[in-house]
N, C-alpha and C positions, 0 to 999 in steps of 0.2 A: 223740653225744658222745664225746669222746675218751677213750682207756682210762686207768684210773689206774694210774700207774706203780708197779711193784714196788719199787724201789730208784732214787731220784732224788737226784743228789748235788748240792748247790750250793756254789760255790766262793765266797770272799770275799779281799779285798785287804787287807794290812797296812798301818796308817797310819805315817807318818815318827816315829821316836821323839823323846820329850820328856824334860826332866830327870827322873831317877828321883824326885828329892824332890817335884817339882810333882806326878807321877802319886801316889805314896804319900799326900800331903795329900790330893788330890782324892777319894781311895777312904777315907781316913778320915774326911773330912768329909761324903761320902755316906753313910757308915754310921751317921753322926751319933756319932762316937766321939771323945773329947776326946784330947789327946796323953797326959794323965795315965792316963787308962783305958786307952789303946793300950799304955802303956809298963807299966802293971802286970800286963795280961794277957800280953804278950810277955817280961816279967820282964826289962826294960831300963831303964835311967835315961829320966825324960820330956826331961832335956836333950839325952840322944843322939837321941831321937826328934825334937826340934826341930832338931837340927844335921843330920840326914838331911834333913827336910822342905827347909831352908835351903840346903842345898847345903854347907855348911860339913862336913859329914863325908861320907865316901863309905863307904856301907853295902857289907858282904861278900854273897857270893852266899846265903850261909845267914841273914843278917839279913833279907836281901828276902824270901825264901821264908818266914821265921816270920812278919814283918810282914804278908804277903798272906795267910797261912794266919788268923790271927786277924782279919783283916777281910774274909774270906770273898771274897777275889777270885776271879774265874773263871779257870781254866788258861790260857785264850787270853791273858788280860790279866796272869796272873804272867810269861809268856813275854815280854810287853812291857816289863813291869818290869825284867826280867833284863836285855833287850837294851839298855833305855835307860841301865843301869849297866854298859855293857860286857861282859857276860857272855852266853855262848851260851844259847840256849833250851834247857829240858830235858823240856818237854811235847811230845810227838808229836802231829801232826795227820794223821792217815790217812784216805783215802777209805773208805767203810763196805765197799767191794768189796775192800779190801786183805785179803789171806790172814791176816794178823795178827789182823785183827777177826772173823774166820770164827765164832769161837765167840760172841761178841757179836751178831754178826747172826743166828745160828742162835736165840738166846736171844729176841730180838725177835720174830723171825719165829714161835717159839712161841707166845709171848703174844700174838699177833696171832690166830694159828690158832686157840688154845684160846680165845679170847673170842668166835667164833663161835656162834651166829648173830647175836650182837651186835656192832654196830660198834667199830672200834678203827682208829687211827693211829699212826704214829711221825712226828714233826715235828723239825725242826732248831731252832737257838736264833732263826730269823727266822721259825718259825711255815710254813715250807716243807714239804711233804708229801715224805717218803722212802720211806715204805711204808705198805700199809693191808691189810686183810684184806678177803673177798670181802663182807661185809656193808654195805660203804660203798657201793657202787655203785648200789644202789636209792635210796638217800638224795640221790643227785646228779643224779636225771632231770630233765631240764628245765633246768639250770645250763647258762649259755652256753658254749659250746666253748672260747672265749678265755680262760676262768676256770680250765677244767680241761686246758688246755694245760700240759705243764711248764715252768718250775717252778711247781706249784702252791700259792699261798699259802692255807692253810686260814681264815685269819681274813678274808681278802679274800672268797673264797667264801661266807663265812657272812652278811655283811654287804652284800654288793653287791647292788644293784638288779636285776642279772641273774644274781646266785647263788641263795641259799637265802632272803634276806630276804623276799620275796614270800609264801614258804610257811611262815615260823615264826609260830606263833599267838601268842606272846608276844615278838615283835619288841623292843619299846620294852625290857621287862626284860632280855631277853638283850642287847641292845646296850649296855646301861649295864654290865652284866656283862663282857662282853668287852672294852670300852674301858677299864673300871678296871684289869682283870687287865694288860692291855698297858701301861697307864699305870704301874703300879707296877714293869713290867719296864724301862721306859724309865727311871724313877727309879732304880732300882738298878744299872742297867749304863751308862746313857747311850750306848747304841748307837745310832749315828745312823741305821741302816737301819729300825731298830724306830721312831725317833722320827718317820721319815718316814712309816712305814705308819701310825701313830697319827693323823698329820695327814690321811692318805688317807681312813681309818675316819671319821673325825669329819667329813669333808665329804660324806659319804653322806647321802641323805634322811634326816630324823629322822620315825621313825613317830609316829602320833597314838596315845596311850594306850588309845583306844577301840577299837584293833585286836583287842584280846585277846578272844575270845569266852568265853561264860559257862563252858564247860568247863574253861578253862585256870585259872578262878578256884578252884583246888583248893589245900587246905592241906598244904604238904610240912613243917610244923612248924618252919619257918625253919630247917631243915638244909641245904637244897640250894637251888640256882636251876635249875629244870629247863630243858631244851633241849626246846620243844614244836613238832614239825613236822608240817605237814597232808601227808597222803598219801592214794592212793585208798583206803586201809584205814582212814582217818581219822586222827585227830590222835593219834603216837606221842610220849611223853615219855621225857627220858632226863635222867640226871645223870651226870657226868663224874668220873673220876678220872686223877691223874697218876702215872706210874711213871718213876722215873730210876735210872740205874745208881749204886749206893752209893759205891763207891770207884774212879772212874775217873781213870786217869793219863794218858789220851789224850784230846784236845781234842775230838774228834769223838764220842767217848763221852759226854764231860761235859755235851756239848750236845743231846744227845739224849733224847727224852722221848716215851712212850707215851700218849696220850690215848684211854683207853677209855669206853666209853658203856654204862650199864646202864640197864635199864628203871625208869622211875620210878612205873610202877603195874602193876596185872596185866594190863589190857588191852594194853598195849605187849609187856608180857612173853608173852603168849598169841599176839600176833600174829606175832610172830618164832620164838616157840618154842612150841607148842600143848601140851607139856607141862610147861611152866613153872609153878611154885607160887608165885611171888611175890605176896604179898596187897598190896591196896591201900592206900596210905598213909594 
């Protein structure tokens, strides 16, 4: 099996700019916000919002950023809005290896290392693996080398027939969860790369509901959807959390997420950490 990369950087291309009014209207509609509501939130007149979207008014840099803030537009797309209006982008996009991001990179490494002996990974906006702790390696045993050759897409590894799918005890349930989460990302961002990934994952074989063994029929109180993986040590059950940077001004940091997996039962906790005191759900 290929080694899990410590830091794997994936680059992307920038699309040709469109009129800023068209882009703002698309973001407003994507967020299901009316012109009136946006105007009230941004403390401007509905007429001005209408004129900006129709191209009858040219928004200032400050106006674009104000509307983008209230529409929760990602930093990458805020640069696109500025560029479409003839302004220079203001948000930098540095590789994670850039010295300016050394502190942030160290923080991610600290979170990943501190989570051991439980698995944790860092991913970018397209679910490409950029870093992982040492506990991930044993989970990937048996995965086809092609799937763990950088760039590694963790959702593809999860659901691919040559990936983890044959070992996921509750595959039918987990597949629904992964596809739903990815669909919501596509709806929120209209990212064509994520849309292509969603179509690819939907094309993978659909598991039979009966593939879930009796042990997986456990009650987690409707709080989490567990990730249950068959291993030589038995079925290990995890639930996940997502950590993001709270106030990023760099595009790369704004798109970076740490996915940490915690034991969902005492058997999993004790398998990975014999001194664990985590109780059964």
